[in-house]
N, CA, C and O atoms as a CHARMM CRD file, in Angstrom:
* protein
*
  376
    1    1 MET  N    -69.95400  62.03100  14.94800 PROA 1      0.00000
    2    1 MET  CA   -68.23700  62.74300  15.43800 PROA 1      0.00000
    3    1 MET  C    -68.09000  63.19800  16.54400 PROA 1      0.00000
    4    1 MET  O    -68.88200  63.70400  17.33900 PROA 1      0.00000
    5    2 ALA  N    -66.69600  62.94000  16.58400 PROA 2      0.00000
    6    2 ALA  CA   -66.21700  63.64200  18.10700 PROA 2      0.00000
    7    2 ALA  C    -66.15800  65.13700  18.06500 PROA 2      0.00000
    8    2 ALA  O    -66.12600  65.95700  17.14700 PROA 2      0.00000
    9    3 SER  N    -66.15400  65.20400  19.22600 PROA 3      0.00000
   10    3 SER  CA   -66.17300  66.40900  20.12300 PROA 3      0.00000
   11    3 SER  C    -64.89700  66.73600  21.27400 PROA 3      0.00000
   12    3 SER  O    -64.74400  67.71300  22.00600 PROA 3      0.00000
   13    4 THR  N    -63.73100  64.99800  21.03500 PROA 4      0.00000
   14    4 THR  CA   -63.12300  65.63900  22.09300 PROA 4      0.00000
   15    4 THR  C    -62.00800  64.55100  21.19000 PROA 4      0.00000
   16    4 THR  O    -62.21000  63.58300  20.45700 PROA 4      0.00000
   17    5 PRO  N    -60.31300  65.52000  21.83600 PROA 5      0.00000
   18    5 PRO  CA   -59.61500  64.72500  20.62200 PROA 5      0.00000
   19    5 PRO  C    -59.43800  63.09900  21.47000 PROA 5      0.00000
   20    5 PRO  O    -58.47100  62.42000  21.12300 PROA 5      0.00000
   21    6 ASP  N    -59.82900  62.86400  21.92100 PROA 6      0.00000
   22    6 ASP  CA   -59.25500  61.38100  22.84900 PROA 6      0.00000
   23    6 ASP  C    -61.01300  60.39600  22.38900 PROA 6      0.00000
   24    6 ASP  O    -61.36300  59.36300  22.96000 PROA 6      0.00000
   25    7 GLU  N    -61.58600  60.90000  21.58500 PROA 7      0.00000
   26    7 GLU  CA   -62.89700  60.20000  20.81500 PROA 7      0.00000
   27    7 GLU  C    -62.52000  60.66400  18.98900 PROA 7      0.00000
   28    7 GLU  O    -63.42000  60.83600  18.16700 PROA 7      0.00000
   29    8 LEU  N    -61.36500  60.76700  18.73600 PROA 8      0.00000
   30    8 LEU  CA   -60.59700  60.63600  17.13800 PROA 8      0.00000
   31    8 LEU  C    -59.95600  59.47000  17.42700 PROA 8      0.00000
   32    8 LEU  O    -58.90900  59.19800  18.01500 PROA 8      0.00000
   33    9 THR  N    -61.24200  58.52200  16.61200 PROA 9      0.00000
   34    9 THR  CA   -61.23100  57.25800  15.88700 PROA 9      0.00000
   35    9 THR  C    -60.37800  57.57200  14.09700 PROA 9      0.00000
   36    9 THR  O    -60.36300  58.46200  13.24600 PROA 9      0.00000
   37   10 ILE  N    -59.85800  56.38600  14.28300 PROA 10     0.00000
   38   10 ILE  CA   -59.48400  56.31100  12.22800 PROA 10     0.00000
   39   10 ILE  C    -59.72100  54.54800  12.42000 PROA 10     0.00000
   40   10 ILE  O    -59.22600  54.06700  11.40100 PROA 10     0.00000
   41   11 ASN  N    -60.21500  53.51600  13.21500 PROA 11     0.00000
   42   11 ASN  CA   -61.04900  52.66200  12.81900 PROA 11     0.00000
   43   11 ASN  C    -62.14700  53.25700  11.31500 PROA 11     0.00000
   44   11 ASN  O    -62.71200  54.23400  10.82500 PROA 11     0.00000
   45   12 TYR  N    -61.89200  51.93800  11.16400 PROA 12     0.00000
   46   12 TYR  CA   -63.05800  52.13300   9.99300 PROA 12     0.00000
   47   12 TYR  C    -63.45300  50.52800  10.11200 PROA 12     0.00000
   48   12 TYR  O    -62.45800  49.87400  10.42700 PROA 12     0.00000
   49   13 SER  N    -64.42400  49.87200   9.97300 PROA 13     0.00000
   50   13 SER  CA   -64.89600  48.88500   9.63700 PROA 13     0.00000
   51   13 SER  C    -65.97400  48.40200   8.23100 PROA 13     0.00000
   52   13 SER  O    -65.82200  48.81800   9.37900 PROA 13     0.00000
   53   14 GLU  N    -66.73100  48.05300   7.21500 PROA 14     0.00000
   54   14 GLU  CA   -66.88900  47.78700   5.76600 PROA 14     0.00000
   55   14 GLU  C    -67.40200  46.38300   6.30000 PROA 14     0.00000
   56   14 GLU  O    -66.63900  45.46700   6.60700 PROA 14     0.00000
   57   15 GLY  N    -68.53300  46.33300   6.36200 PROA 15     0.00000
   58   15 GLY  CA   -68.94700  44.38000   5.70800 PROA 15     0.00000
   59   15 GLY  C    -68.76100  43.91100   7.15200 PROA 15     0.00000
   60   15 GLY  O    -68.86200  42.69200   7.01700 PROA 15     0.00000
   61   16 GLY  N    -68.60600  44.07900   8.11000 PROA 16     0.00000
   62   16 GLY  CA   -68.56000  43.84600   9.23100 PROA 16     0.00000
   63   16 GLY  C    -67.08500  43.25800  10.03300 PROA 16     0.00000
   64   16 GLY  O    -67.10500  42.56300  11.04900 PROA 16     0.00000
   65   17 ILE  N    -65.58800  43.81000   9.17100 PROA 17     0.00000
   66   17 ILE  CA   -64.91300  43.31200   8.95600 PROA 17     0.00000
   67   17 ILE  C    -64.71000  45.09700   8.92800 PROA 17     0.00000
   68   17 ILE  O    -65.13000  46.05600   8.28200 PROA 17     0.00000
   69   18 ASP  N    -63.52600  44.73400  10.39000 PROA 18     0.00000
   70   18 ASP  CA   -62.02000  46.15200  10.44200 PROA 18     0.00000
   71   18 ASP  C    -60.97900  46.69900   9.27300 PROA 18     0.00000
   72   18 ASP  O    -59.77800  46.43200   9.31700 PROA 18     0.00000
   73   19 VAL  N    -61.25600  47.06600   8.78700 PROA 19     0.00000
   74   19 VAL  CA   -60.68300  47.66700   7.70500 PROA 19     0.00000
   75   19 VAL  C    -59.77700  47.89300   7.37200 PROA 19     0.00000
   76   19 VAL  O    -58.96900  47.55000   6.51000 PROA 19     0.00000
   77   20 VAL  N    -60.02000  49.22400   8.90600 PROA 20     0.00000
   78   20 VAL  CA   -59.05700  50.45800   9.27300 PROA 20     0.00000
   79   20 VAL  C    -58.93100  49.92300  10.54400 PROA 20     0.00000
   80   20 VAL  O    -59.97000  50.03000  11.19600 PROA 20     0.00000
   81   21 LYS  N    -57.69800  49.20100  11.31400 PROA 21     0.00000
   82   21 LYS  CA   -57.65500  48.15000  12.45000 PROA 21     0.00000
   83   21 LYS  C    -56.67800  49.76500  13.56000 PROA 21     0.00000
   84   21 LYS  O    -55.47500  49.73500  13.81900 PROA 21     0.00000
   85   22 GLU  N    -57.52300  50.79600  13.93300 PROA 22     0.00000
   86   22 GLU  CA   -56.14500  51.76300  15.16700 PROA 22     0.00000
   87   22 GLU  C    -55.45700  50.94900  16.31800 PROA 22     0.00000
   88   22 GLU  O    -55.64500  50.67900  17.50400 PROA 22     0.00000
   89   23 LEU  N    -54.91200  50.80300  15.71100 PROA 23     0.00000
   90   23 LEU  CA   -53.41500  50.71400  17.89100 PROA 23     0.00000
   91   23 LEU  C    -53.22800  51.31700  18.45500 PROA 23     0.00000
   92   23 LEU  O    -53.17200  51.09300  19.66400 PROA 23     0.00000
   93   24 ASP  N    -52.97800  52.66900  17.81800 PROA 24     0.00000
   94   24 ASP  CA   -52.65700  53.24900  18.86000 PROA 24     0.00000
   95   24 ASP  C    -52.16900  54.73300  18.60400 PROA 24     0.00000
   96   24 ASP  O    -51.56800  55.08100  17.58700 PROA 24     0.00000
   97   25 LYS  N    -52.44400  55.41000  19.46700 PROA 25     0.00000
   98   25 LYS  CA   -52.43700  57.53100  18.89300 PROA 25     0.00000
   99   25 LYS  C    -51.65100  57.69100  19.95000 PROA 25     0.00000
  100   25 LYS  O    -51.58600  57.07400  21.01400 PROA 25     0.00000
  101   26 ALA  N    -50.74800  59.07800  19.30100 PROA 26     0.00000
  102   26 ALA  CA   -50.86300  59.91000  20.16600 PROA 26     0.00000
  103   26 ALA  C    -50.71800  60.90600  20.18900 PROA 26     0.00000
  104   26 ALA  O    -49.49300  61.02300  20.20500 PROA 26     0.00000
  105   27 VAL  N    -51.35600  62.32200  20.21100 PROA 27     0.00000
  106   27 VAL  CA   -52.30900  63.77800  20.32000 PROA 27     0.00000
  107   27 VAL  C    -50.90100  64.03900  20.96600 PROA 27     0.00000
  108   27 VAL  O    -50.29600  63.57500  21.93200 PROA 27     0.00000
  109   28 LEU  N    -50.55600  65.31800  19.67300 PROA 28     0.00000
  110   28 LEU  CA   -49.55900  65.78800  19.33900 PROA 28     0.00000
  111   28 LEU  C    -50.05600  67.30400  20.41900 PROA 28     0.00000
  112   28 LEU  O    -49.47700  67.71400  21.42500 PROA 28     0.00000
  113   29 SER  N    -51.15400  67.79000  19.82700 PROA 29     0.00000
  114   29 SER  CA   -51.18600  69.50000  19.44900 PROA 29     0.00000
  115   29 SER  C    -53.60900  69.26500  20.21900 PROA 29     0.00000
  116   29 SER  O    -54.41300  68.34500  20.07100 PROA 29     0.00000
  117   30 LYS  N    -53.67800  70.14700  20.66700 PROA 30     0.00000
  118   30 LYS  CA   -54.77100  70.48200  20.76800 PROA 30     0.00000
  119   30 LYS  C    -55.82000  72.05100  21.45200 PROA 30     0.00000
  120   30 LYS  O    -55.81400  73.05400  22.16600 PROA 30     0.00000
  121   31 GLY  N    -56.58300  71.19000  20.52800 PROA 31     0.00000
  122   31 GLY  CA   -56.79900  72.96700  20.77000 PROA 31     0.00000
  123   31 GLY  C    -57.98500  72.84700  19.81200 PROA 31     0.00000
  124   31 GLY  O    -58.63000  71.84100  19.51600 PROA 31     0.00000
  125   32 ALA  N    -58.12000  74.12400  19.39400 PROA 32     0.00000
  126   32 ALA  CA   -59.34400  74.29300  17.43200 PROA 32     0.00000
  127   32 ALA  C    -58.81900  73.99200  16.80800 PROA 32     0.00000
  128   32 ALA  O    -59.37400  73.91500  15.71200 PROA 32     0.00000
  129   33 TRP  N    -57.27200  73.52800  16.85600 PROA 33     0.00000
  130   33 TRP  CA   -56.75100  72.30700  15.45900 PROA 33     0.00000
  131   33 TRP  C    -55.61200  71.63000  16.03600 PROA 33     0.00000
  132   33 TRP  O    -54.63500  72.08800  16.62900 PROA 33     0.00000
  133   34 THR  N    -55.93900  70.43600  15.74000 PROA 34     0.00000
  134   34 THR  CA   -55.53900  69.21600  16.65300 PROA 34     0.00000
  135   34 THR  C    -54.66900  68.80200  16.06900 PROA 34     0.00000
  136   34 THR  O    -53.91500  69.58900  15.49700 PROA 34     0.00000
  137   35 THR  N    -54.49300  67.63600  16.01300 PROA 35     0.00000
  138   35 THR  CA   -52.65400  66.82200  15.43400 PROA 35     0.00000
  139   35 THR  C    -52.33500  65.48300  16.15800 PROA 35     0.00000
  140   35 THR  O    -51.56500  65.29400  17.10000 PROA 35     0.00000
  141   36 ILE  N    -52.91000  64.83600  15.66300 PROA 36     0.00000
  142   36 ILE  CA   -52.95900  63.21700  16.19400 PROA 36     0.00000
  143   36 ILE  C    -51.96900  62.40800  15.24300 PROA 36     0.00000
  144   36 ILE  O    -52.26300  62.03600  14.10600 PROA 36     0.00000
  145   37 LEU  N    -51.14300  62.26300  15.67700 PROA 37     0.00000
  146   37 LEU  CA   -50.19200  60.83200  15.04000 PROA 37     0.00000
  147   37 LEU  C    -50.53000  59.24400  15.35600 PROA 37     0.00000
  148   37 LEU  O    -49.93800  58.70000  16.28900 PROA 37     0.00000
  149   38 PHE  N    -51.18100  58.74600  14.82100 PROA 38     0.00000
  150   38 PHE  CA   -52.07500  56.86900  14.41700 PROA 38     0.00000
  151   38 PHE  C    -50.61200  55.41400  13.93100 PROA 38     0.00000
  152   38 PHE  O    -49.54800  55.23800  13.33800 PROA 38     0.00000
  153   39 ARG  N    -51.98300  54.56500  14.98700 PROA 39     0.00000
  154   39 ARG  CA   -50.30500  53.45900  14.10200 PROA 39     0.00000
  155   39 ARG  C    -52.03800  53.22400  14.10900 PROA 39     0.00000
  156   39 ARG  O    -52.97400  53.80000  14.66200 PROA 39     0.00000
  157   40 TYR  N    -51.90200  52.02500  13.15800 PROA 40     0.00000
  158   40 TYR  CA   -52.87900  51.55700  12.39500 PROA 40     0.00000
  159   40 TYR  C    -52.58200  50.26600  10.77300 PROA 40     0.00000
  160   40 TYR  O    -52.00800  50.41000   9.69400 PROA 40     0.00000
  161   41 GLN  N    -53.32900  49.11300  11.42300 PROA 41     0.00000
  162   41 GLN  CA   -52.25100  48.20100  10.25900 PROA 41     0.00000
  163   41 GLN  C    -54.06000  48.71100   9.16200 PROA 41     0.00000
  164   41 GLN  O    -54.80100  49.50900   9.73600 PROA 41     0.00000
  165   42 ASP  N    -54.45400  48.24700   7.92500 PROA 42     0.00000
  166   42 ASP  CA   -55.47500  48.48900   7.05100 PROA 42     0.00000
  167   42 ASP  C    -55.35600  46.36700   6.43100 PROA 42     0.00000
  168   42 ASP  O    -54.48800  45.63100   5.96000 PROA 42     0.00000
  169   43 TRP  N    -56.67900  46.26000   6.81200 PROA 43     0.00000
  170   43 TRP  CA   -57.08200  44.61800   6.00700 PROA 43     0.00000
  171   43 TRP  C    -57.11800  44.72900   4.67500 PROA 43     0.00000
  172   43 TRP  O    -57.60800  45.61600   3.97600 PROA 43     0.00000
  173   44 ASP  N    -56.13500  43.01500   4.17800 PROA 44     0.00000
  174   44 ASP  CA   -55.67400  42.82000   3.36600 PROA 44     0.00000
  175   44 ASP  C    -57.08000  42.31900   2.50800 PROA 44     0.00000
  176   44 ASP  O    -57.44200  43.47200   2.74100 PROA 44     0.00000
  177   45 PRO  N    -57.81700  41.92400   2.01200 PROA 45     0.00000
  178   45 PRO  CA   -59.14500  40.90900   1.57200 PROA 45     0.00000
  179   45 PRO  C    -57.71200  39.84400   0.79600 PROA 45     0.00000
  180   45 PRO  O    -57.45400  38.88500   1.52400 PROA 45     0.00000
  181   46 ARG  N    -56.79400  39.91300  -0.54900 PROA 46     0.00000
  182   46 ARG  CA   -56.43900  38.85200  -0.80000 PROA 46     0.00000
  183   46 ARG  C    -55.42800  38.13900   0.14900 PROA 46     0.00000
  184   46 ARG  O    -54.54000  37.75800  -0.61300 PROA 46     0.00000
  185   47 LYS  N    -55.21800  37.89600   0.96500 PROA 47     0.00000
  186   47 LYS  CA   -54.41500  37.71200   2.04000 PROA 47     0.00000
  187   47 LYS  C    -55.03500  37.20500   3.15000 PROA 47     0.00000
  188   47 LYS  O    -55.01400  36.14400   3.77500 PROA 47     0.00000
  189   48 GLU  N    -55.39700  37.89200   3.19500 PROA 48     0.00000
  190   48 GLU  CA   -57.13800  37.70600   4.46800 PROA 48     0.00000
  191   48 GLU  C    -56.17800  37.88200   5.97400 PROA 48     0.00000
  192   48 GLU  O    -56.20000  37.27400   7.04400 PROA 48     0.00000
  193   49 GLU  N    -55.19700  39.24900   5.34400 PROA 49     0.00000
  194   49 GLU  CA   -54.44500  39.26400   7.10900 PROA 49     0.00000
  195   49 GLU  C    -54.52800  40.45300   7.29500 PROA 49     0.00000
  196   49 GLU  O    -54.82600  41.03700   6.25300 PROA 49     0.00000
  197   50 TYR  N    -54.42000  41.01700   8.03400 PROA 50     0.00000
  198   50 TYR  CA   -53.73500  42.61400   8.38100 PROA 50     0.00000
  199   50 TYR  C    -52.54000  43.30500   7.82400 PROA 50     0.00000
  200   50 TYR  O    -51.82000  42.41300   7.37500 PROA 50     0.00000
  201   51 SER  N    -52.08500  44.25900   7.67000 PROA 51     0.00000
  202   51 SER  CA   -50.58100  44.63000   7.08200 PROA 51     0.00000
  203   51 SER  C    -49.72800  45.32000   8.02600 PROA 51     0.00000
  204   51 SER  O    -50.05500  45.55400   9.19000 PROA 51     0.00000
  205   52 LYS  N    -49.01400  45.52600   7.68100 PROA 52     0.00000
  206   52 LYS  CA   -47.38200  45.41300   9.15000 PROA 52     0.00000
  207   52 LYS  C    -48.23400  47.19800   9.10700 PROA 52     0.00000
  208   52 LYS  O    -48.96000  47.84400   8.35100 PROA 52     0.00000
  209   53 ASP  N    -47.58300  47.34900  10.39000 PROA 53     0.00000
  210   53 ASP  CA   -47.72100  48.92400  11.34100 PROA 53     0.00000
  211   53 ASP  C    -47.91700  49.41000  10.17800 PROA 53     0.00000
  212   53 ASP  O    -47.66800  48.81100   9.13300 PROA 53     0.00000
  213   54 ARG  N    -48.49900  50.83000  10.29000 PROA 54     0.00000
  214   54 ARG  CA   -48.26400  52.12200   9.43400 PROA 54     0.00000
  215   54 ARG  C    -48.49800  53.12100  10.38500 PROA 54     0.00000
  216   54 ARG  O    -48.43900  52.92900  11.60000 PROA 54     0.00000
  217   55 PHE  N    -48.91200  54.79200   9.54100 PROA 55     0.00000
  218   55 PHE  CA   -48.98500  55.76300  10.78200 PROA 55     0.00000
  219   55 PHE  C    -49.47200  56.49600  10.11800 PROA 55     0.00000
  220   55 PHE  O    -49.32200  56.36200   8.90400 PROA 55     0.00000
  221   56 SER  N    -50.21000  57.51000  10.60800 PROA 56     0.00000
  222   56 SER  CA   -50.13600  58.38100  10.18800 PROA 56     0.00000
  223   56 SER  C    -50.81200  59.89700  11.14100 PROA 56     0.00000
  224   56 SER  O    -51.58500  59.71700  12.08300 PROA 56     0.00000
  225   57 ILE  N    -50.38900  61.27200  10.72600 PROA 57     0.00000
  226   57 ILE  CA   -50.54100  62.09800  10.96400 PROA 57     0.00000
  227   57 ILE  C    -51.48000  63.05600  10.27900 PROA 57     0.00000
  228   57 ILE  O    -51.03300  63.68300   9.31900 PROA 57     0.00000
  229   58 ARG  N    -53.10400  63.30200  10.76800 PROA 58     0.00000
  230   58 ARG  CA   -53.82000  63.53500  10.14700 PROA 58     0.00000
  231   58 ARG  C    -54.40800  65.29800  11.67000 PROA 58     0.00000
  232   58 ARG  O    -54.58900  65.18500  12.88300 PROA 58     0.00000
  233   59 ARG  N    -54.49800  66.50200  10.85000 PROA 59     0.00000
  234   59 ARG  CA   -55.07000  67.00300  11.54500 PROA 59     0.00000
  235   59 ARG  C    -56.81300  67.25400  11.07100 PROA 59     0.00000
  236   59 ARG  O    -57.55700  67.06800  10.10900 PROA 59     0.00000
  237   60 TYR  N    -56.84900  68.07100  13.16600 PROA 60     0.00000
  238   60 TYR  CA   -58.61000  68.66700  12.25400 PROA 60     0.00000
  239   60 TYR  C    -58.77600  69.63400  12.66800 PROA 60     0.00000
  240   60 TYR  O    -57.80100  70.20000  13.16200 PROA 60     0.00000
  241   61 GLN  N    -59.90500  70.21300  12.67400 PROA 61     0.00000
  242   61 GLN  CA   -60.03100  71.48500  13.57800 PROA 61     0.00000
  243   61 GLN  C    -61.97600  71.64400  13.67000 PROA 61     0.00000
  244   61 GLN  O    -62.87400  71.57900  12.83000 PROA 61     0.00000
  245   62 LYS  N    -61.91800  71.88100  15.20800 PROA 62     0.00000
  246   62 LYS  CA   -62.77400  72.15900  15.81300 PROA 62     0.00000
  247   62 LYS  C    -64.03200  72.86100  15.35600 PROA 62     0.00000
  248   62 LYS  O    -63.72000  74.04300  15.21100 PROA 62     0.00000
  249   63 ARG  N    -65.30200  72.68700  15.06100 PROA 63     0.00000
  250   63 ARG  CA   -65.81300  73.63100  14.14600 PROA 63     0.00000
  251   63 ARG  C    -67.37800  72.75300  14.66700 PROA 63     0.00000
  252   63 ARG  O    -67.63500  71.55000  14.65500 PROA 63     0.00000
  253   64 ASN  N    -68.18500  73.89900  15.08000 PROA 64     0.00000
  254   64 ASN  CA   -69.30600  74.05600  15.99200 PROA 64     0.00000
  255   64 ASN  C    -69.45600  72.45600  17.25400 PROA 64     0.00000
  256   64 ASN  O    -70.28300  71.59200  17.54600 PROA 64     0.00000
  257   65 GLY  N    -67.86800  72.93400  17.68000 PROA 65     0.00000
  258   65 GLY  CA   -68.49300  71.73700  19.18700 PROA 65     0.00000
  259   65 GLY  C    -67.44800  69.83700  17.98100 PROA 65     0.00000
  260   65 GLY  O    -66.92000  68.77500  18.30900 PROA 65     0.00000
  261   66 GLU  N    -67.67400  70.37900  17.02200 PROA 66     0.00000
  262   66 GLU  CA   -67.13800  68.98700  16.74400 PROA 66     0.00000
  263   66 GLU  C    -65.92800  68.59000  15.60200 PROA 66     0.00000
  264   66 GLU  O    -65.99100  68.99400  14.44100 PROA 66     0.00000
  265   67 TYR  N    -64.84000  67.75400  16.10500 PROA 67     0.00000
  266   67 TYR  CA   -62.61900  67.57100  15.22500 PROA 67     0.00000
  267   67 TYR  C    -63.85800  67.42300  13.50600 PROA 67     0.00000
  268   67 TYR  O    -64.49100  66.38300  13.31700 PROA 67     0.00000
  269   68 GLN  N    -63.93300  68.38300  12.70900 PROA 68     0.00000
  270   68 GLN  CA   -63.42900  67.57500  11.32200 PROA 68     0.00000
  271   68 GLN  C    -62.24500  67.93300  10.76700 PROA 68     0.00000
  272   68 GLN  O    -61.71900  69.03200  10.59100 PROA 68     0.00000
  273   69 GLN  N    -61.78200  66.37800  10.42300 PROA 69     0.00000
  274   69 GLN  CA   -60.17700  66.03500   9.26700 PROA 69     0.00000
  275   69 GLN  C    -60.06600  66.60100   8.15100 PROA 69     0.00000
  276   69 GLN  O    -60.88200  66.53400   7.23200 PROA 69     0.00000
  277   70 LYS  N    -58.83400  67.32100   8.16400 PROA 70     0.00000
  278   70 LYS  CA   -59.08200  68.67100   7.26500 PROA 70     0.00000
  279   70 LYS  C    -57.10100  67.89400   6.75900 PROA 70     0.00000
  280   70 LYS  O    -55.98400  68.30800   6.45100 PROA 70     0.00000
  281   71 SER  N    -57.37300  67.42000   6.84400 PROA 71     0.00000
  282   71 SER  CA   -55.29500  66.96600   6.27400 PROA 71     0.00000
  283   71 SER  C    -55.12900  65.57600   6.68500 PROA 71     0.00000
  284   71 SER  O    -55.58000  64.91200   7.61900 PROA 71     0.00000
  285   72 LYS  N    -54.61800  65.41800   6.04700 PROA 72     0.00000
  286   72 LYS  CA   -53.46500  63.80000   6.18000 PROA 72     0.00000
  287   72 LYS  C    -52.10000  63.69600   5.83300 PROA 72     0.00000
  288   72 LYS  O    -51.61300  64.48000   5.01800 PROA 72     0.00000
  289   73 PHE  N    -51.33500  62.67500   6.44900 PROA 73     0.00000
  290   73 PHE  CA   -49.39400  62.75200   5.96000 PROA 73     0.00000
  291   73 PHE  C    -50.07700  61.35300   6.53700 PROA 73     0.00000
  292   73 PHE  O    -50.64300  61.33800   7.63000 PROA 73     0.00000
  293   74 ASN  N    -49.94800  59.96900   5.54000 PROA 74     0.00000
  294   74 ASN  CA   -49.78000  58.60400   5.06800 PROA 74     0.00000
  295   74 ASN  C    -47.87900  58.43500   5.65300 PROA 74     0.00000
  296   74 ASN  O    -47.30800  59.44300   5.23600 PROA 74     0.00000
  297   75 ILE  N    -46.92800  57.57400   6.38100 PROA 75     0.00000
  298   75 ILE  CA   -46.13500  57.65500   6.23100 PROA 75     0.00000
  299   75 ILE  C    -46.17600  56.28900   6.02200 PROA 75     0.00000
  300   75 ILE  O    -46.75500  55.41200   6.66300 PROA 75     0.00000
  301   76 SER  N    -45.43000  56.22700   4.96600 PROA 76     0.00000
  302   76 SER  CA   -45.45800  54.04900   3.76000 PROA 76     0.00000
  303   76 SER  C    -44.88000  54.06400   3.84300 PROA 76     0.00000
  304   76 SER  O    -44.43500  53.95000   2.70100 PROA 76     0.00000
  305   77 SER  N    -43.95900  54.15000   4.59300 PROA 77     0.00000
  306   77 SER  CA   -43.39500  52.58800   5.01700 PROA 77     0.00000
  307   77 SER  C    -41.88000  52.84300   6.45500 PROA 77     0.00000
  308   77 SER  O    -41.33700  53.91000   6.74200 PROA 77     0.00000
  309   78 PRO  N    -41.60600  51.48700   7.04500 PROA 78     0.00000
  310   78 PRO  CA   -41.11000  51.72700   7.79200 PROA 78     0.00000
  311   78 PRO  C    -38.88200  53.06500   7.37100 PROA 78     0.00000
  312   78 PRO  O    -38.29400  53.98000   7.94700 PROA 78     0.00000
  313   79 ASP  N    -38.69900  52.37800   6.36000 PROA 79     0.00000
  314   79 ASP  CA   -37.74500  53.13800   5.72700 PROA 79     0.00000
  315   79 ASP  C    -38.02300  55.17000   6.24200 PROA 79     0.00000
  316   79 ASP  O    -37.28400  55.96100   6.82900 PROA 79     0.00000
  317   80 GLN  N    -39.23400  55.29200   5.72700 PROA 80     0.00000
  318   80 GLN  CA   -39.16900  57.14700   5.55200 PROA 80     0.00000
  319   80 GLN  C    -41.04600  57.01800   6.94400 PROA 80     0.00000
  320   80 GLN  O    -42.05000  57.71600   6.80300 PROA 80     0.00000
  321   81 ALA  N    -40.85200  56.02700   7.96200 PROA 81     0.00000
  322   81 ALA  CA   -40.96000  57.23900   8.91700 PROA 81     0.00000
  323   81 ALA  C    -38.97500  57.07400   9.96500 PROA 81     0.00000
  324   81 ALA  O    -38.48700  58.17900  10.20200 PROA 81     0.00000
  325   82 ARG  N    -38.11400  55.84300  10.43900 PROA 82     0.00000
  326   82 ARG  CA   -37.21800  56.47300  10.32300 PROA 82     0.00000
  327   82 ARG  C    -36.32300  57.28300  10.18700 PROA 82     0.00000
  328   82 ARG  O    -35.82400  57.73700  11.21600 PROA 82     0.00000
  329   83 GLN  N    -35.71900  57.82500   8.60900 PROA 83     0.00000
  330   83 GLN  CA   -35.92400  59.41800   7.65900 PROA 83     0.00000
  331   83 GLN  C    -36.40300  59.98500   8.49500 PROA 83     0.00000
  332   83 GLN  O    -35.70500  60.45200   9.39500 PROA 83     0.00000
  333   84 LEU  N    -38.01300  60.16200   8.47200 PROA 84     0.00000
  334   84 LEU  CA   -38.41900  61.18500   9.63000 PROA 84     0.00000
  335   84 LEU  C    -37.80900  61.35300  10.83000 PROA 84     0.00000
  336   84 LEU  O    -37.31000  62.37100  11.30900 PROA 84     0.00000
  337   85 ILE  N    -37.89900  60.23600  11.27700 PROA 85     0.00000
  338   85 ILE  CA   -37.26500  60.35800  12.75500 PROA 85     0.00000
  339   85 ILE  C    -35.66700  61.21300  12.85400 PROA 85     0.00000
  340   85 ILE  O    -35.47200  62.28000  13.43500 PROA 85     0.00000
  341   86 GLU  N    -34.70100  60.42700  12.14500 PROA 86     0.00000
  342   86 GLU  CA   -33.74200  60.83600  11.65700 PROA 86     0.00000
  343   86 GLU  C    -33.80400  62.36800  11.62800 PROA 86     0.00000
  344   86 GLU  O    -33.50300  63.11600  12.55800 PROA 86     0.00000
  345   87 SER  N    -34.19700  62.67500  10.54100 PROA 87     0.00000
  346   87 SER  CA   -34.20800  64.08700  10.31700 PROA 87     0.00000
  347   87 SER  C    -34.91600  64.68800  11.99000 PROA 87     0.00000
  348   87 SER  O    -33.89500  64.65200  12.67600 PROA 87     0.00000
  349   88 LEU  N    -35.76800  65.06000  12.69300 PROA 88     0.00000
  350   88 LEU  CA   -36.30800  65.43100  13.11300 PROA 88     0.00000
  351   88 LEU  C    -34.86600  65.68400  14.43200 PROA 88     0.00000
  352   88 LEU  O    -34.59500  66.70400  15.06500 PROA 88     0.00000
  353   89 ASN  N    -34.02500  63.97700  14.46600 PROA 89     0.00000
  354   89 ASN  CA   -32.81400  63.93500  15.48700 PROA 89     0.00000
  355   89 ASN  C    -32.15500  64.97300  15.60200 PROA 89     0.00000
  356   89 ASN  O    -31.65800  65.44000  16.62700 PROA 89     0.00000
  357   90 LYS  N    -32.12700  65.43200  14.37500 PROA 90     0.00000
  358   90 LYS  CA   -30.06600  65.76300  13.91600 PROA 90     0.00000
  359   90 LYS  C    -30.67000  67.49800  13.69900 PROA 90     0.00000
  360   90 LYS  O    -29.83900  68.40100  13.79400 PROA 90     0.00000
  361   91 TRP  N    -32.67900  67.95900  13.30600 PROA 91     0.00000
  362   91 TRP  CA   -32.93400  69.31900  13.55900 PROA 91     0.00000
  363   91 TRP  C    -32.84500  69.98600  15.32500 PROA 91     0.00000
  364   91 TRP  O    -32.22400  70.90600  15.85800 PROA 91     0.00000
  365   92 LEU  N    -34.04100  68.71800  15.89500 PROA 92     0.00000
  366   92 LEU  CA   -33.42000  69.15300  17.55900 PROA 92     0.00000
  367   92 LEU  C    -32.06400  68.98400  17.87900 PROA 92     0.00000
  368   92 LEU  O    -31.85000  69.22700  19.06700 PROA 92     0.00000
  369   93 ASP  N    -31.22300  68.70100  17.33300 PROA 93     0.00000
  370   93 ASP  CA   -29.55100  68.05500  18.13900 PROA 93     0.00000
  371   93 ASP  C    -29.55800  69.77600  17.00700 PROA 93     0.00000
  372   93 ASP  O    -28.88500  69.37400  16.05800 PROA 93     0.00000
  373   94 GLU  N    -29.78300  70.71400  16.79100 PROA 94     0.00000
  374   94 GLU  CA   -28.04200  70.88400  16.10500 PROA 94     0.00000
  375   94 GLU  C    -28.67800  73.16400  16.79400 PROA 94     0.00000
  376   94 GLU  O    -27.88900  74.09700  16.64300 PROA 94     0.00000
């Protein structure tokens, strides 16, 4: 388990294949509760290639010196990501 936010990852390998490949991350908050935005790709075994970029917001709680995932929100498409950005920009400009 990770003891710092920088150690948290969503990389996942199975049978020698990186099933989830983390491309980047942004630590949005640190502390007892940490929030991280991940950019990643999933392996598609049928096509034998990685998916388009995907995004996930995950919340971790630090207990006994280690972080445990408590919740996640997967952004399912580029359109949904753009809508999220547009809404946040609109609200921040109010």
